[in-house]
N, C-alpha and C positions, 0 to 999 in steps of 0.2 A: 504494501500499501505507500504511497504517493501523495503525503495532501498538497492541493494545488503542484502539484509534479516541480514538488522543488529541489528534490534529488534528482530529477533531469536535470534540469532547468542548470543544477551545477553543474553533475558531470561534460553535461555540451558546454560550458562554458572551460570547465577546464583543458576540453582538450580543444577549442578553438586557441586557449591562452599558450597551450603548449607547440599546436601545426595549426600556426594560421594562416588565414583562406580567404579567398577573396569574393564568393559568393555562398551563400545559404539557403539552399533551396530547399522550400517547404512543396507538402503535397495537399495533406489539409488542414483544415482550420487551427488542432488543438497544434498539426506542428507548428502552424506558424509560429502561435503564441511563444509555443518556446523557444524558437528562436530568435524573434525578438527580443523575451527578457533574459536571452540566453547572448542575446553578442553586442548589448547595450552599451554603448561607450565604443566597439571595436569598428575598426577599420573593414567592415565586412557589408556586403552587397544583397541585401537578401532579396527572397523571388518567391514570391505565394501560386500556384498552382490553385485555381479555380475549374469547378470539371460539371460539380450539382449544378442542378436546371432550376432549384426551386427559386423562385425569389429571395434574396437575401434579409433579413429580419429588418432592427432597427434602424433605418437609416445611418445612424449617424454615429452608431459603431463601426456597421459595414463599410462606413466615409475614413473612417479616421481608422480600422481596421486594412482592408487595403491601401490605404489611402497617404497614410502617415509611419508603420509602422514595416514598412515593407518598400524597396524602391522600384519593380516591376513587378505586374500579374499577369498569369499566363493563363487567359482564358480560352478553353480548347475548343469555342468554336465565337461566331458570330450571333449568338443566339445568351452565348453565354457573358458573350463582351455589353452585351444591353440590359442586361439586368445587372450587371456591376454600374455601366454608365448612368440610370436607372436611381438609380441611390447616392446620383453622387463624385463617381473615383472617375478622376480623369482621363480622358479619349487618352490623355498624351502618354499617358502609364499602364496601360493595358496593350497585350501581344499578343494574338490568337495565334496560337498553334495547338497545331490541332494530336492527341495524342496516336503515338503508331502502333504501326503493325504489324506481325514477321510476314511480312512479302511470302507468300510461299513461290522458289521459281521454279522446281516441276511441281507437276497435278500426278496425282492418283491417278492408278491405269483404269479401263471399264469393270474390272474384274473385281478391284474393291467399291465399286458402285451392286455389283450384281451381291456381295456379298451380306454387305448393310442391308440390303432389304431382304434377305432370306433370313438376318436375326432378325428383324424384325417383323416378319411373315409379312412383308409389303409384294404384291408382284411388280415384272415390268414396267407392265403397261397403266398401273397406279402411279398417281401425281403425286409426290409427296414432296412438304411441303412444312421445314425445318424450323425452328427458335433456340437459341440458346439464352440462359437468363435467371435471374432468379426470382421467383416466384410472387412478387411484389405489385399490387396495385396499378402500377408506378408501369407496369411490363406488359401489363394487357394484354395474358394471358387465356382470361376469360370471354374478350372481343375477338383473340383468333377459337379457340372453338366455338364460337356462336357464329360465324362464318363457317366453318368448314359446314355445321349444322344445318346451315343455309342451303349447302349447297347439295344435304344429301341423296337427291335424285337426280343426279346431272353425269354425266360422263363427262370425259375420265375419269375417277373416281379420286376425291382427291385423300389426298391421309395425310396423318400431324405427327412431326417428332416435337415433342417439345423435353427439355437438358433445362435442368438446375430445380434446386429445391427453394422453400420460403415460408414465406408464412401463408400465401393464398397455395401451395400448393394442396392442401384437400379437399379446398374453395374446390377447383379446377377440377381434379380426380370427377368427383364430385359429375358435377357437367357434363365431364365428359361421356358415362354412363350413357347418355343417348345415341353416341358416337356411333356404338357396334363394332371396335373393332377395330377403328379405324385412327386412335389415339392412341402414342404414344408414350411412356412417360420414362425417361433414363435419368438416374441419377448424375449429378454435376462429372464431370471430366474434364483430366487438363486439356489431351491431346485431341483435336478438331477435326486432326485431315482426316478421319476413314469415314468420319457422323458428317460432314461436305458433301463426301465425295455421294451419297446414301441420299442426296436431295437433290430434285427438279430445281428448286425456289426456297430461296429466303423470305420469313416474315419476319417485320418489325410491326406489330400492332402499339405499338406503347402509347403513356396518356404523358408521358412526359422523357425527354431527354437530353442530354446535355451534348453528347454527340453521338452516339450510336455505335461504339467498336465492333462488339458483337458483327450489325450490321457490309462494317467497313471489313471486317475477317474474311464469313465469308463472302464481299466483289473479291476481295483477291481471291479466292478459291474459286472463280469464273463463275459464281449465281448470282443472276438480279433478284431484288431484291424490291416486296411490297411494305412500305412503309407511311407509316401518318404522318400528315406533315403538323410534325411538333419537334422543339426544338430546334438542333444542330440539324435532325434529317435530312430534309430537307438542301440541305449544305452538302451532303458527301451522293446521294439519289438523285442523279436526272431525272425527271419527268420522261419518259418516250425516247429513255435509251439506254440504262442501266438498272431500269426498271420504274415501278407505278407507288405515284405519294396520291394518298385517300385520304377524307377526311376524318379527323380526331375520333372516336367514340362512334365507329357506326361499323358493328359487324358487317349491316348489308354495302358497306363501300369494298372491304378486305371481301365480302364473297363477289361480289361485280371484281373487283382484279384477280382475285385469284381464278375468275371462269375467264377470261381475259389474255392469262398468260397458262392456261392450259389449253386457251383455242391455237397456240401459231405455236410448234417446237420450233422451227426455223427461229422467228424471231423470237421467244426464248435464250437461243442459242449466241443471237448477238448483241442481245443485252445484256448475256452473261461475258459473251468475252472486250464486249463495252468498262462495263462494273475489275471485269482483273484487272485491268488499264488503268484507268478510275482509282480505284486503292493505292498501284502502286508509287502514289503521288503522297502515299502517307507512309510508307513504307520506311522503315527505323533511323536508316543511312540519312536519308532527308530528313526528318524531323528534327536528330541528332543534329545535324547544322546546321539547322534553324535557331536549334533551342542553345548549341555550342555558340552563334555570332551573337545570340540576345547580352549573355554571358559577359561577352567579350568585348560590347558595346556600355555596359554596366565597370564591367573590370577598369575600364580605359576612361 
C-alpha cells in the first residue's frame, strides 16, 4: 500500500536525480501526476498521452493537468484533440500521434482460414465477422449481436466471433442464445494472426472509441471494416474504400452494412487490400519516428 503514491514518487525522483533524462512520458492520468510531482524543479520535459474518449472531467482541473503539468500532450486522434481543446488545453501544446500497430509483413495462407473456421464450426461458405475487445457498454457487442439477429433469414449466413471478456459478457451471451449457434465467444488471446485469418470482415460497433486500435490491426491483416461513426474511427476507416461507416446505436445500420459487405466478394477483397495499405501508415516504425521527432523538439 502506498498512500498518495508517496513511495512511488520518491523512487522516481531518486531515479531522475541519479540518471538525468530529457523526456518523461506518462501514458495515463495517474502516471502523469506521478511524473509531474517527481520531476518538479528538474530540467526534464514532460509528455502525457491521452487515449480515452470520454470528455475530460472538471475543465479547470483538466486545463491545469494538461496545460501546466506537462510540456506536450499526445492525443491519439483528432477526436481526442478536440476533447482536450474543449476544456481549454492550448492547441499548440497538443500533438496528434496515433497508437502504433505491429504491421504484419506476411499474411497467413488459406490453410489457416480453413483450420480456424473448422475450429469455430463454420463452413467456408459462411460469412464470418469478428470483433476483439473488452465486453463493456462502450464497445457495443450487444449491437453487433442484434445486427446479426436482424439478418437471420438472409444469405449468405452471417456468423460472428467475439474475442474478449468483461462485465457485459454474460449479458451478451444471453442475447446470443437466439442466434442458434451462429455466434462464438472466445476468451482473450494474445496472438490474433490466426483469428484474423478466419474472418471475412471486421466489425467495430463501438459507442465510444478513442482511436480503434483493434480495427487498425484487422486492417493490417487485409480486412475491410464496418465501424460506427464515433470517436477516432472515421479517421482510420474510409467509407467506400476501406470499409463502411454507419450511425452509432443502430443495429439496423450495422445489419445493412453487413448485407452490403457480404453481397460482393470482389469489392470486399479490394477494400481489404486498401485497408492493409492504410494501416501501413500506423506501423510501429512510422509512429516511433513521429514520437521521437516530438521528443527532439522538446529536448531542444
